[in-house]
Every structure is written in C-alpha cells, then in structure tokens.
N, C-alpha and C positions, 0 to 999 in steps of 0.2 A: 682290248689290251690289258686291262687290269687282271681279268682271268688268266691270261697268258703269262703275265710277269709273276702272278701268285703259283701257279703251276711249275714254272721255271725254278722258283724259290724252293718249292717242296721237292722237286727233284733233286736240286743242289744240296740239300741239307738233309735227305733222308740217306739211310743205309740199310743195309741187310747183313745179317751174319750167317756164317755156315761152319759147321764142323764137316771137315773132309774125312778125317781118318782117326781111328782111335786105336791104338795097339798096345797089347799087354804081353809082357813078358814072362818067362816061368818064376815061380819062387823056389828058391833053393835055400830050405831052412835046415837041412839035415834031421837027425833023429831027434836032438834037443835042442829047439830053436832058442837062441839067446833073444833077448830083449833088444829090440832095434829102434830108431827112430825114423819117421817120415820127412824126408827131404824134397824139396822142388827145385826146379830149375826151368826158366824161361828165356826166350829171346824172340824178339819181333823186328820186322822190317816193313816201311811205309814205301810204296810204290804209286807212281803217277802213271797215266794212260801211258801204254807203248812201253815202259821202263821195265825190261827183262833182265835187269843186270844179275850178274851171279851173286848168289846169296848162301851163306853156310849157317843157317837157322838151327839146323839138327846140331852140329858140331858145338855152336855156342851154348846152346841150352845143356847139352850132354857136359861141356866142360863146366859149367855153373854147379851142376848136379854134382860132379865128381869132386868139385872144390869144397863142397860141405860134407865130403866122406873122406877124407885124406888117407887114412890108416885102415879103414875098413873096406867092406865088399858091398855094392849095390845089387839088390834083387828085386823081383817084382814091379818092375818099370811099366808104368803107364803113361804113353805119349800120344798127345793129342795135337792135330794140326788144323788150326781155326782160321778164318779170313774174316775181315770185317770190309764190307764194301761201300764205298761212297760215290761221290759224283766224279768220275773218272780217275778214281783212286781207290786203293785197297791197302789194308795191312794184314799181312800174313803172321800168325803167331804160333809158336810151338811150346806146349808145355808138358813138362817131364814130371813125373812123381815117382819116387821109388823109396825103398826101405834100405836104411844103412844100418848093417850088422857089423859088429865089432869083428876085428881080424880074428882068424882062428889061432887058438894057441899051441 
C-alpha cells in the first residue's frame, strides 16, 4: 500500500517538457544594416484534462513583441512552441524573439 501511494505521489508531481516546433523567419537587413535590439514576446496557457478551449497564444505573443517595437520593423523572428506536462494538465507556451530595427528614413 505504501509503495502504491508513493508511486501515485510520484506520478502526480512529475512532469515532462516538450519543444514541438521551432520556426525562423527571414532576416531583412538591407545593404547597410542599422543597429537593432533584440526583443522577446511570450504567452502561455494552462489547461486541465480534456479542456481544449480556444486560445490565441500566437496572437498574444505577437502583440507583446510588436508593443516593444512600435515605430520600427521586426525581422528575424524565432518562434518556439513548448509544452510542460503535469498530472492530467499541461501548460502551452509560445516564445518569440526578434530583431527590432529602426524605421526606414
């Protein structure tokens, strides 16, 4: 009985991580690339067993990224979709990293 209880506790508290997809966009720097800054946008959602409600993770992460570069343009975006799995639950997370370039003169 104690072993079964310990096994159940181990399963309930254990988790696994997975990187599902990793996308890269093109770099549009032109002939004389200006100095830019690296920006990051993230969004995540926690879900419980059989809860497949609609979510806009990509849109939230993209909006977060664009808010950091309001006047410039974003290029070289790296997007990763990750999941952390727990006991009958998981957390989906989107991470976007891009290069914010100043607006063209």
